[in-house]
PATOR-508096 format. One record per residue: residue in one letter; x, y, z of N, C-alpha, C, O in turn. Coordinates in steps of 0.1 Angstrom, whole numbers, padded with zeros to 4 digits, always signed. Layout:
BEGIN
aXYZXYZXYZXYZ;...
! end
This chain:
BEGIN
m+0054+0373+0615+0059+0384+0607+0064+0395+0617+0055+0400+0624;k+0076+0398+0617+0082+0408+0625+0087+0420+0617+0091+0418+0606;l+0086+0432+0623+0092+0443+0617+0106+0445+0623+0109+0441+0635;y+0115+0451+0616+0129+0454+0620+0133+0467+0614+0130+0470+0603;l+0140+0475+0622+0144+0488+0618+0159+0489+0616+0167+0485+0625;l+0163+0495+0605+0177+0499+0603+0177+0514+0603+0172+0521+0594;s+0184+0519+0614+0183+0534+0616+0197+0540+0617+0206+0534+0621;s+0198+0552+0612+0210+0560+0612+0211+0569+0625+0221+0575+0627;d+0200+0570+0632+0200+0578+0644+0193+0571+0656+0184+0564+0654;s+0199+0573+0668+0194+0566+0680+0180+0571+0684+0173+0563+0690;d+0176+0583+0681+0163+0587+0685+0152+0579+0678+0142+0575+0684;t+0153+0577+0665+0144+0569+0658+0144+0555+0663+0133+0549+0664;l+0155+0549+0665+0157+0536+0670+0150+0534+0683+0142+0525+0686;t+0152+0544+0692+0146+0543+0706+0131+0544+0705+0124+0537+0712;g+0126+0554+0697+0112+0555+0696+0105+0543+0691+0094+0539+0696;l+0111+0536+0681+0104+0524+0676+0106+0512+0685+0098+0503+0685;r+0117+0512+0692+0119+0502+0702+0108+0503+0713+0103+0493+0718;l+0105+0515+0717+0094+0517+0726+0080+0512+0721+0071+0509+0729;a+0079+0512+0708+0067+0507+0701+0068+0492+0699+0058+0486+0693;g+0078+0486+0703+0080+0471+0702+0087+0467+0689+0086+0455+0686;i+0093+0476+0682+0100+0472+0670+0115+0472+0672+0121+0482+0676;d+0121+0460+0671+0136+0459+0673+0143+0465+0661+0137+0467+0651;g+0156+0467+0663+0164+0473+0652+0178+0474+0655+0183+0469+0665;a+0186+0480+0646+0200+0482+0647+0204+0496+0643+0198+0502+0634;l+0213+0501+0651+0219+0515+0648+0230+0513+0638+0239+0505+0641;v+0229+0520+0627+0239+0518+0616+0247+0532+0615+0241+0542+0613;e+0260+0531+0617+0268+0543+0617+0279+0543+0607+0287+0552+0605;s+0280+0532+0599+0290+0531+0588+0286+0520+0578+0276+0513+0580;a+0293+0520+0567+0290+0510+0557+0292+0496+0562+0284+0487+0559;e+0302+0494+0571+0305+0481+0577+0293+0477+0586+0289+0465+0586;s+0288+0486+0594+0278+0483+0603+0265+0480+0596+0256+0472+0600;l+0263+0487+0584+0251+0484+0576+0252+0470+0570+0242+0463+0570;e+0263+0467+0565+0265+0453+0560+0263+0442+0570+0256+0432+0568;a+0268+0445+0583+0265+0435+0593+0251+0434+0597+0245+0423+0599;a+0244+0446+0597+0230+0446+0600+0221+0439+0590+0212+0431+0593;i+0225+0441+0577+0218+0434+0566+0220+0419+0567+0210+0411+0565;e+0232+0415+0570+0235+0400+0571+0226+0395+0583+0221+0384+0582;g+0225+0402+0594+0217+0398+0605+0203+0397+0601+0196+0387+0605;v+0197+0406+0594+0183+0406+0589+0181+0393+0580+0171+0386+0582;l+0190+0391+0571+0189+0380+0561+0190+0367+0568+0185+0357+0563;s+0197+0366+0579+0198+0353+0586+0186+0350+0595+0185+0338+0599;r+0177+0359+0597+0166+0356+0605+0153+0353+0597+0150+0361+0587;e+0147+0343+0600+0135+0338+0593+0122+0346+0597+0112+0346+0590;d+0122+0352+0609+0110+0358+0615+0108+0373+0610+0098+0378+0613;i+0118+0379+0604+0117+0392+0599+0111+0392+0585+0116+0386+0576;a+0100+0400+0583+0093+0401+0570+0093+0415+0565+0093+0417+0553;i+0093+0425+0574+0093+0439+0570+0105+0446+0576+0107+0445+0588;v+0112+0453+0568+0124+0461+0572+0121+0476+0570+0119+0480+0559;l+0122+0483+0580+0120+0498+0579+0134+0504+0578+0143+0500+0586;v+0137+0513+0569+0150+0519+0567+0148+0534+0567+0139+0539+0561;t+0156+0541+0575+0155+0555+0576+0160+0562+0563+0168+0556+0556;r+0154+0573+0560+0158+0580+0548+0173+0583+0547+0178+0583+0536;t+0179+0586+0558+0193+0589+0558+0201+0577+0552+0210+0579+0544;l+0198+0565+0557+0204+0553+0551+0202+0551+0537+0210+0547+0529;s+0189+0553+0532+0186+0552+0518+0194+0562+0510+0197+0559+0498;t+0196+0574+0515+0203+0584+0508+0218+0582+0508+0225+0583+0498;d+0224+0577+0520+0238+0575+0521+0243+0562+0514+0254+0562+0510;y+0234+0552+0514+0239+0539+0509+0228+0533+0499+0222+0522+0502;p+0225+0540+0489+0214+0536+0480+0216+0522+0474+0207+0515+0472;a+0228+0519+0470+0231+0506+0463+0228+0494+0473+0222+0484+0469;k+0232+0496+0486+0230+0485+0495+0215+0484+0499+0210+0472+0500;i+0208+0495+0500+0194+0494+0503+0186+0489+0491+0177+0481+0493;d+0190+0493+0479+0183+0488+0467+0185+0472+0466+0176+0465+0463;a+0197+0467+0469+0199+0453+0469+0191+0446+0480+0185+0435+0477;l+0189+0452+0491+0180+0446+0502+0166+0446+0497+0158+0437+0499;k+0161+0457+0490+0148+0458+0485+0145+0447+0475+0133+0443+0473;r+0155+0442+0468+0153+0432+0458+0151+0418+0463+0148+0408+0456;n+0153+0416+0477+0151+0403+0483+0136+0400+0483+0128+0407+0489;p+0132+0389+0477+0118+0386+0476+0111+0382+0489+0099+0382+0489;k+0119+0379+0499+0113+0375+0512+0110+0387+0521+0105+0385+0532;l+0115+0399+0517+0114+0410+0526+0106+0421+0519+0107+0423+0507;l+0099+0429+0527+0093+0441+0523+0101+0452+0530+0102+0453+0542;v+0107+0460+0522+0116+0471+0527+0110+0484+0524+0106+0487+0512;t+0108+0493+0534+0102+0506+0532+0110+0516+0539+0115+0514+0550;e+0110+0528+0533+0117+0539+0539+0108+0548+0548+0096+0550+0544;i+0114+0552+0559+0106+0561+0568+0114+0573+0571+0127+0573+0569;p+0108+0584+0575+0115+0596+0579+0123+0594+0591+0121+0585+0599;d+0134+0602+0593+0142+0602+0605+0145+0616+0609+0140+0626+0604;m+0154+0618+0619+0157+0631+0624+0163+0640+0613+0160+0652+0613;a+0172+0635+0605+0178+0643+0595+0169+0646+0583+0171+0656+0576;h+0160+0637+0580+0151+0638+0569+0136+0636+0574+0130+0626+0571;p+0131+0646+0581+0117+0644+0586+0107+0645+0575+0110+0649+0564;t+0096+0640+0578+0085+0640+0568+0081+0654+0565+0082+0663+0573;v+0077+0656+0553+0073+0670+0548+0059+0674+0551+0055+0685+0549;d+0051+0664+0555+0037+0667+0559+0034+0661+0573+0043+0659+0580;t+0022+0659+0576+0018+0655+0589+0017+0640+0591+0012+0635+0601;d+0021+0632+0581+0020+0618+0582+0029+0613+0593+0039+0618+0595;s+0024+0602+0599+0032+0596+0610+0039+0584+0604+0035+0579+0593;i+0048+0579+0612+0055+0566+0608+0045+0555+0607+0046+0546+0598;t+0035+0555+0615+0024+0545+0615+0018+0544+0601+0015+0534+0596;r+0016+0556+0595+0010+0556+0582+0019+0550+0571+0014+0543+0562;y+0032+0553+0572+0041+0547+0563+0041+0532+0564+0041+0525+0554;v+0041+0527+0576+0041+0512+0578+0028+0506+0573+0028+0496+0567;a+0017+0512+0577+0004+0508+0572+0003+0507+0557-0002+0497+0551;a+0008+0518+0550+0008+0518+0536+0017+0507+0530+0014+0501+0520;a+0028+0504+0537+0037+0494+0532+0031+0480+0533+0033+0471+0524;v+0023+0477+0543+0017+0464+0545+0003+0463+0540-0003+0452+0540;g-0002+0474+0535-0015+0473+0528-0027+0475+0537-0038+0470+0534;s-0026+0481+0549-0037+0483+0557-0039+0498+0559-0031+0506+0554;s-0051+0502+0565-0054+0516+0567-0053+0519+0581-0055+0511+0590;v-0050+0532+0584-0048+0537+0598-0059+0547+0600-0060+0552+0612;
! end
């Protein structure tokens, strides 16, 4: 089971790559569509992290991805929409997969 990030900003993508999570930078509807097709074509990806900006800018596409029964899709804060409290991205991922941090 691998995690994969769909990010609208390079800082979030870089940070999670340093943590060992691969991903794609999405800068348009076309690049989001290509990234989603790439995720769906891979059997090793089970959890997809999506930045809040993408969820806000492309809700229909992200909702369609969330309906895929083979994937767990969870939204995480990004540079444009930071978390409102002191929770870390680690807590968001842990909550999504059902473990505690």
